[in-house]
C-alpha positions in Angstrom: 7.8 -21.6 21.1 9.0 -24.5 22.4 13.4 -24.8 23.1 14.2 -25.5 19.7 12.3 -22.9 17.9 13.8 -20.7 20.7 17.5 -22.5 20.0 17.6 -22.0 16.0 16.1 -18.4 16.6 19.3 -17.3 19.0 21.2 -19.2 16.8 20.4 -17.3 13.5 20.8 -13.5 16.3 24.3 -14.5 17.3 26.1 -16.4 15.4 29.1 -16.1 15.8 28.5 -17.2 19.6 27.1 -20.0 18.3 29.7 -20.9 16.4 32.1 -20.8 19.9 29.7 -22.9 20.7 30.0 -25.6 18.3 33.9 -25.2 18.8 33.6 -26.0 22.7 30.6 -28.8 22.0 33.7 -30.2 19.2 36.5 -30.2 21.6 34.7 -31.9 24.3 33.3 -34.7 21.6 36.7 -34.7 20.3 38.4 -35.8 23.9 35.9 -38.5 23.7 36.2 -40.1 21.0 39.3 -38.9 19.7 39.6 -41.3 17.0 36.5 -40.0 15.4 37.8 -36.5 15.3 37.4 -35.8 11.6 34.0 -36.7 11.6 33.7 -34.7 14.6 35.4 -31.4 12.7 32.8 -32.8 9.4 29.5 -32.2 11.4 31.1 -29.1 13.3 31.6 -27.6 10.1 28.3 -28.4 8.7 26.6 -27.0 11.5 28.5 -23.6 11.8 27.0 -23.6 8.1 23.5 -23.6 9.4 24.6 -20.6 11.6 25.0 -18.3 9.0 21.8 -19.3 6.7 20.2 -16.1 6.0 16.6 -16.3 6.7 14.4 -19.4 7.2 13.9 -21.5 4.6 11.4 -22.6 3.6 10.2 -25.9 0.8 9.3 -24.7 -2.6 5.4 -24.6 -3.4 3.9 -27.6 -4.4 3.0 -27.3 -8.2 -0.9 -27.2 -9.1 -2.7 -31.2 -9.5 -2.6 -31.8 -13.1 -6.1 -33.1 -14.5 -5.9 -36.2 -16.6 -6.5 -36.1 -20.3 -10.4 -36.4 -20.9 
């Protein structure tokens, strides 16, 4: 399991703590790039949405290949 997978697992188990971390990161980013505060807030909200998704999303199965007409 790589670092990214471990982080995803930890965020899934503790979404409230993940949200606090996202808020802290957003505040730090706004202190440096305050003129982009709205975009930073939007990104933080989108990131919070990922922490509250139930389970891991898998792509839908591909349809079976169609045979060309004979």
